[in-house]
N, C-alpha and C positions, 0 to 999 in steps of 0.2 A: 310292691310297696311294703315298708316295714309294718308290722303289726304293733299297734300301740300297747297292747297287752303284754308284750315282751319287756321286752326289754331286757398303907400309905397314909400318908397323913394328908390332912386337908391342905396344909401349906405346900406340900410337894406338887400338887396339881393345880391349885387355885391360881397361882401366878402365871404359869404358862398358858392356862386356858384363857385367862383374862387378856393376856398379850395377843393370843390368836384372834380373839373376838375383836379387839381394837384394830388389829391389822386388817381384818376382813371388812370392818366398818369403814376404814379409811379407803380401801379399794372401792367399795360401793359408793362412797361419797365422791371420789374422783371421777368414777364413771358417770354418776349422776350429773356432776359438774360439766363433763363433756357433753352429756346428752341434752342439757338445756342451754348449750352454747349458742353462738350466732349462726351456726350452720343449720339451715332449715331441715335438711335430711335427717338430722339427729335429734330434733326437738321432742319427738314423742317416745324416745327410748326409755325402757324400764329395765331395771336390774332384776334378774331372776333370783329367787331366794337361795341362800347358800348357808352352809355351816362349816365349822372348822374341820369337819370330817372329809370334805371334798375339795378343799383348796389349800395349797401349800404357801404360807406366807413367805415373803422374800427374806432370806437370811441377812444378817448384818453384813454390811460391806467389809467390815473388819475381819469377818470370818470367811472371806473369799467371794462374797456376793458382788454383783455388779452395781456400783453406785450410780445414781442417775445424774451423771455429769456430762457436759459437752453434748447434750441432746436437748430437744425441745422440752420445755417445762410442761407438766400436765396442764391442760386447759388451752394450750396454744394449738393443739390438734383436736379434731373432733372424730367421732366414730365414722363419719363419712370418708375420712382419710385412710381407713383400714384396708379397703379393697384396692387392689392394683389392676386386676384384669390384664396383666401383661402376658402376651402370647409366648414370650420367651422365659417366663417364670419356671424355673426348674423344680420348685417346691410346690407346685400347684397341679391339681388334677381336675378335669372337667372342662366343658366348653368355656371359652373366654366370654361368650355372650349368654351364658346360662342366666336364667331369670333371678336366681338367688346365689349369693356368695357367702360361704362360711369361712371366716378367718380364724385360725387357731393360734393362740400365743401359748407356748409351752416351753418346757425345759426337760432335757433328757435325764435329769436327776430328780424329777418330780414324780412321786409315786402315783399321784392322782391323775397326772397326764398319761402315765402308762396305763392306768385303769381305764380311762376314757378311750384311749386308742384301742384297747382290747375289746371293750364292751360296747361302745357306741359308734366308733368310726365305721365298722362294717355296715351298720344300718344306713349311715349317711352316704356310704359309697354306692348304695343301691340307687339313691337319687342321682348321683353322679353318672351312673351307667344309663339312667333314663334321660340324661341331658338336661336335667332341671336344676342341678346344683354344681357349683364349682367350689373346691376346697383349696385354700391357700394357707400353707403351714409357715409359721414364723417362730423361730427360736429366740426366746428372750434371755436365756442363760443367766438367770438370777442367782444360780448357785456357783458361779465363778468359772475358773479355768477348765475344769473337767467338762463342764457343760458346753463351754465354748469350743473345746476340742472335739467333742462329740458332734456338735452342730457343723463344724468344718468337715468332719468325716462324712456326715450325711450329705452335705453339699457336694463333696468330691464324688460320692456314689451317684448323685443326681446328674453329674456331668457325664456319666456313663449310662444314663437312663435307668438307674436302679435305686432311685431315692426311696420308694416305698418298701422295697425289699430290705434295704439297709435300716430304714426307720423301724421296721418291725423287729429286726435283729437287736436293736438298741433297747427295745421294750420286750424282752423274752417272756412270753406267756403273761403279758400284762403286768410285768414287774420292771423295776429298774435294775441296772447293773451295779455291781460293787465298784468302788473306786478303782480297783485293779482292772476291771473290765473296761475302763475308760482311758487307759494309757494309750499312747500312740501305737505301741507295739500290738496291744490287744485290738485296737481299732483296725489296724492293718491286717491282722490275722482274720478278722471278720470279713474284710474285703476279699481275702483269699478264699475263705470258705464259701463265699457267694460267687466265686469264679470271676471276679472283676480283674481288670488289668491292674495288677498291684503296683508296678512302678508308676503308672499314670495316676493311680489313686493317691499314692504317697506324695507325689509331686503336687497334685492339685490340692491336697489337704493343707499344704503349707504355702500355697500360692497367695500372692497379695490380692488377687482378684477374689479368691474365696474368702479371705479375711474381710474384705470390703463388703461382700454380699452378706455375710453373717452379721457384721456390724450394722449394716443398714436395716436388717430385719429386727435386730435388737433395739435399735433406736426408735423404730416405729412403735414397738410394743411399749417401751418406756415413755415415749411421747404421748401415748394414749393412757398412761397410768397403770399399765399392766405390771405392777411390781410383785404380784403373786400369780401363781399358775395353778391350773390352766385358766385362761381367760379367752372368751370367744366373742366374735361379732358376727351375728347371723342377719343378713339383710339389713344391716345398719343398726341392729339392736344388740345390746350387750347381754351376755350370759356369763355369770361368774361361777367357777367351780365345776367339778366333774359331776354334773347333774345326771339323773337317770336318763336313759335313752329317750323315753317318751317326752321329756322336756325339749329335746332337740328336734324330735319329730313334730311336736306341736309348733315350735318356733319356725321350723321350715315351712309347714303348711300355712301358717299365718303370713309369712313373708311371700310365699308363692301366690296366695290369694290377693295380697296387697298389690303385687306386680300385675295381676290380671285385671285389676280394677282401674 
């Protein structure tokens, strides 16, 4: 089991900082609204503390972000809807009947998502190996076309049972790629470096079924109010931002204890 001990001018920065705080407050409010909704499983949810240092606010849709249109409005879904436990889910790892599920809403252009994947995901994978946790990855693609293309590439790799290998390649050393690293040619080159079937990968990456799967995951996140990344649901409870690993360890142990009672 993981060890909890691990784990200018005033004007130039005042406005962006204020905007970041407002955006994060909005996410927390939306999550709180979901948590106290009509679904009994989510009524006791609490939002973990976060700062603008560990969550990336959604960019303006005019700047290439994904506007929340043609999806469920926040409040129409609850945190209980986050888990799928689908045995055919290509972006999940761990037993379908694991006592606890961690759903991760992320973006391949989100530096805090990359940091969480590098620093905290390995510890959570230990619980997966023990059969106590299932992790379901969901790309929200709030940063637009490059993010959506990367999500399609990761899904295409998943069709060859290589999702996690490709996922880590998209977050090299806990960082995000440059825009040049998210072009189709670059993503195909990564598939080649991982010894994937490249023609199959390229075809799957642009297949309608892949687009539909990526869109479905995005709509789930936006329906839950995950307009900023990373956003997590652990055992039906929300966690906002790339919190320290011990926050996720504590949340897991609490969820596991709740399931045992």
